[in-house]
N, CA, C and O of each residue as an XYZ file, in Angstrom:
332
protein
N      12.853     57.110     82.137
C      13.182     57.720     81.451
C      13.558     59.391     81.536
O      14.317     60.178     80.969
N      12.703     59.408     82.432
C      12.662     60.810     82.495
C      13.369     61.427     83.865
O      13.764     62.548     84.183
N      13.321     59.886     84.637
C      14.743     60.532     85.751
C      15.884     60.996     85.482
O      16.506     62.003     85.822
N      16.203     59.571     84.404
C      17.251     59.534     83.511
C      17.850     60.443     83.337
O      18.884     60.793     83.905
N      17.049     61.141     82.209
C      17.387     62.502     81.186
C      17.343     63.018     82.371
O      18.237     62.318     82.848
N      16.947     63.839     83.436
C      17.038     64.962     83.875
C      18.623     63.889     84.892
O      17.728     63.307     85.505
N      19.222     63.599     85.161
C      20.297     62.822     85.785
C      21.380     63.469     85.037
O      22.366     63.991     85.558
N      21.043     63.378     83.339
C      22.191     62.959     82.092
C      21.921     65.203     82.307
O      22.795     66.060     82.172
N      20.586     65.382     82.617
C      21.456     66.732     82.028
C      22.049     67.568     83.270
O      23.158     68.017     82.978
N      21.601     67.932     84.668
C      22.416     67.773     85.896
C      23.524     67.512     85.270
O      23.849     68.525     84.650
N      24.551     66.353     85.057
C      25.446     66.278     84.896
C      25.980     67.388     83.168
O      27.063     67.972     83.117
N      25.165     67.416     82.241
C      25.808     68.386     82.007
C      26.013     69.610     82.212
O      26.931     70.369     81.899
N      24.996     69.740     82.813
C      25.309     71.278     83.613
C      26.399     71.414     84.384
O      27.367     72.158     84.232
N      26.213     70.806     85.035
C      27.556     70.453     86.102
C      28.591     70.654     85.302
O      29.264     71.684     85.260
N      28.758     69.576     84.584
C      30.693     69.592     83.666
C      30.293     71.823     82.665
O      31.159     72.635     82.340
N      29.349     71.912     82.587
C      29.021     72.896     81.680
C      30.005     73.687     82.934
O      31.234     73.699     82.868
N      29.165     74.375     84.142
C      29.762     75.359     84.976
C      31.202     74.869     85.219
O      32.131     75.606     84.889
N      31.523     73.258     85.967
C      33.228     73.421     86.424
C      33.564     73.792     84.639
O      34.336     74.714     84.377
N      33.043     73.149     83.746
C      34.421     74.510     82.358
C      34.490     75.643     82.952
O      35.356     75.979     83.759
N      33.159     76.564     82.406
C      33.747     77.378     82.829
C      33.376     78.046     83.951
O      32.768     79.111     83.845
N      33.758     77.401     85.431
C      35.133     78.025     85.819
C      36.190     77.738     85.846
O      37.157     78.431     86.160
N      36.161     76.958     85.606
C      38.739     76.206     85.204
C      38.410     77.117     83.975
O      39.446     77.325     83.343
N      37.196     77.800     83.358
C      37.730     79.200     82.204
C      38.301     80.399     83.106
O      39.402     80.946     83.049
N      37.215     80.638     83.954
C      37.651     81.772     85.293
C      38.413     82.228     85.771
O      38.524     83.447     85.898
N      39.889     80.610     86.575
C      40.544     80.540     86.659
C      41.355     80.471     85.997
O      42.343     80.749     86.677
N      41.671     80.254     84.958
C      42.805     80.594     83.882
C      43.105     81.795     83.640
O      44.171     82.290     83.274
N      41.571     82.495     83.982
C      41.996     83.866     82.929
C      42.404     84.548     84.090
O      43.276     85.398     83.908
N      41.784     84.310     85.819
C      41.985     84.800     86.678
C      44.155     84.796     86.827
O      45.016     85.665     86.686
N      44.170     83.144     87.210
C      45.711     83.243     86.876
C      46.216     84.129     85.594
O      47.387     83.751     85.544
N      46.080     84.984     84.625
C      46.567     85.077     83.627
C      46.428     86.157     84.332
O      47.543     86.584     84.034
N      46.020     86.952     85.003
C      45.894     88.674     85.232
C      46.767     88.092     86.648
O      47.773     88.766     86.865
N      46.609     87.320     87.315
C      48.810     87.603     88.739
C      49.310     87.756     87.875
O      49.897     88.838     87.901
N      49.471     87.096     86.779
C      50.486     86.580     86.016
C      51.221     87.871     85.336
O      52.369     88.143     84.983
N      49.950     88.522     85.339
C      50.361     89.927     83.962
C      50.630     91.031     85.296
O      51.663     91.643     85.568
N      49.713     91.033     85.783
C      49.891     92.252     87.145
C      51.614     91.273     88.539
O      51.758     91.844     89.621
N      52.451     90.171     88.290
C      53.704     89.696     88.664
C      54.216     90.673     88.098
O      55.057     91.421     88.596
N      53.682     90.754     86.853
C      55.353     91.152     85.776
C      55.470     92.476     85.805
O      56.489     93.161     85.709
N      54.321     92.801     85.949
C      54.489     94.943     86.453
C      54.961     94.902     87.639
O      55.634     95.791     88.161
N      54.840     94.520     87.820
C      54.957     94.757     89.703
C      56.464     94.644     89.870
O      57.110     95.426     90.567
N      56.992     93.623     89.190
C      58.935     93.436     89.173
C      58.984     94.030     88.218
O      59.909     94.289     88.987
N      58.980     94.621     87.201
C      59.264     95.871     86.600
C      59.179     97.365     87.008
O      59.809     98.423     87.016
N      58.138     96.850     87.303
C      58.603     98.151     88.663
C      58.616     98.988     89.235
O      58.332    100.185     89.288
N      59.294     97.620     90.070
C      60.373     97.018     90.936
C      62.151     97.533     90.742
O      62.888     97.982     91.621
N      62.470     97.276     89.278
C      63.311     97.027     89.058
C      63.404     98.558     88.723
O      64.557     98.979     88.826
N      62.708     99.259     88.441
C      63.427    100.474     87.634
C      63.237    101.137     88.772
O      63.789    102.226     88.619
N      62.628    101.058     90.115
C      63.009    101.928     90.860
C      63.873    102.153     91.906
O      63.963    103.216     92.519
N      64.900    100.538     92.236
C      65.895     99.728     91.997
C      66.352    101.114     91.083
O      66.754    102.235     91.394
N      66.149    100.618     90.163
C      67.762    101.304     88.866
C      67.168    102.860     89.365
O      68.009    103.756     89.296
N      65.747    103.265     89.876
C      66.336    104.774     90.386
C      66.664    105.333     91.218
O      66.952    106.526     91.312
N      66.663    104.047     92.380
C      67.305    104.611     94.022
C      68.722    104.622     93.005
O      69.058    105.796     92.851
N      69.568    103.759     92.334
C      70.867    103.441     92.269
C      71.333    104.708     91.384
O      72.490    105.099     91.545
N      70.505    105.369     90.462
C      70.329    106.892     89.696
C      70.534    108.230     91.252
O      71.493    109.001     91.245
N      69.654    108.250     92.223
C      70.130    108.804     92.628
C      70.719    108.675     94.604
O      70.084    109.059     95.586
N      72.227    107.942     94.556
C      72.784    107.500     94.862
C      73.594    107.842     94.281
O      74.306    108.556     94.986
N      73.958    107.755     93.316
C      75.375    108.079     92.808
C      75.398    109.454     92.624
O      76.364    110.118     93.000
N      74.091    110.121     91.895
C      73.745    112.025     92.158
C      74.785    112.580     93.819
O      75.795    113.282     93.780
N      74.075    111.951     95.233
C      74.118    112.471     96.216
C      76.310    112.270     96.244
O      77.263    113.029     96.418
N      76.163    111.223     96.040
C      77.432    110.727     95.601
C      78.819    112.006     94.940
O      79.963    112.153     95.370
N      78.258    112.589     94.027
C      79.056    113.190     93.506
C      78.191    114.537     94.086
O      78.731    115.639     94.182
N      77.569    114.429     94.250
C      77.460    116.227     95.302
C      78.019    116.021     96.188
O      78.966    116.700     96.587
N      77.784    115.500     96.467
C      79.437    114.975     98.326
C      79.849    115.580     98.120
O      79.697    116.782     98.337
N      81.069    114.660     97.242
C      82.544    115.110     96.679
C      82.659    116.458     95.926
O      83.678    116.597     95.250
N      81.523    117.739     95.952
C      81.477    118.952     95.374
C      81.376    119.776     96.652
O      81.987    120.823     96.867
N      80.470    119.127     97.524
C      79.792    119.957     98.704
C      80.477    120.278     99.806
O      80.663    121.307    100.457
N      80.968    118.622     99.891
C      81.555    118.519    101.357
C      83.240    119.319    101.819
O      83.701    119.756    102.873
N      83.814    119.189    100.252
C      85.203    120.250    100.639
C      84.686    121.186    100.587
O      84.978    121.705    101.665
N      83.802    122.141     99.850
C      83.054    123.958    100.047
C      82.321    123.611    101.126
O      82.308    122.403    100.891
N      81.896    123.685    101.811
C      81.005    123.858    103.746
C      82.657    124.007    104.169
O      83.069    125.126    104.476
N      83.487    122.960    104.173
C      84.713    123.080    104.328
C      85.598    123.663    104.856
O      86.002    123.713    106.018
N      86.139    124.490    103.178
C      86.112    125.525    103.362
C      85.799    126.444    103.726
O      86.557    127.347    104.080
N      84.415    126.479    103.743
C      83.717    127.985    103.983
C      83.495    127.886    105.230
O      82.541    128.606    105.522
N      83.971    127.268    106.237
C      83.189    126.289    107.506
C      85.286    127.416    108.348
O      85.547    128.076    109.354
N      86.064    126.958    107.146
C      87.453    127.234    107.639
C      87.840    128.810    107.609
O      88.553    129.382    108.433
N      87.033    129.546    106.152
C      87.144    131.141    106.285
C      86.375    131.811    107.331
O      86.624    132.966    107.678
N      85.564    131.191    107.772
C      84.275    131.845    108.953
C      84.997    131.446    110.087
O      84.205    131.644    111.009
N      85.867    131.073    110.482
C      86.901    130.252    111.701
C      87.697    131.581    111.337
O      87.757    132.527    112.123
N      88.360    131.581    109.970
C      89.396    132.499    110.652
C      89.324    134.087    110.792
O      90.082    134.855    111.383
N      87.754    134.413    109.795
C      86.860    135.749    110.171
C      86.952    136.094    111.640
O      87.258    137.157    112.180
N      86.712    135.272    111.996
C      85.607    135.468    113.792
C      87.388    135.620    114.410
O      87.786    136.386    115.288
N      88.183    134.636    113.622
C      89.667    134.357    115.231
C      90.163    135.989    115.300
O      90.452    136.683    116.274
N      90.125    136.389    113.406
C      90.982    137.357    113.377
C      90.679    139.054    113.354
O      91.516    139.940    113.180
N      89.221    139.204    113.583
C      88.694    139.996    113.479
C      87.866    140.643    115.551
O      87.412    141.711    115.964
N      88.146    138.959    116.335
C      87.830    138.923    117.406
C      88.838    139.047    118.220
O      88.655    139.027    119.437
């Protein structure tokens, strides 16, 4: 009977170890899901910030480029006038 009891004890230990391994795997899976969700959120925020930056650059270029063109024309005018 002692061999039988030892086998039963070992099988119970194996079962308990498998249960604990499964619990740890579930915990790791949950952590991975949380990290993926955080990553998605960060990527979405990054995309929104990039879109806002592009919009600002477009607005600034609509104002700045004509201003620069006027300045260049005026500089060319002054160079022609005084040379």
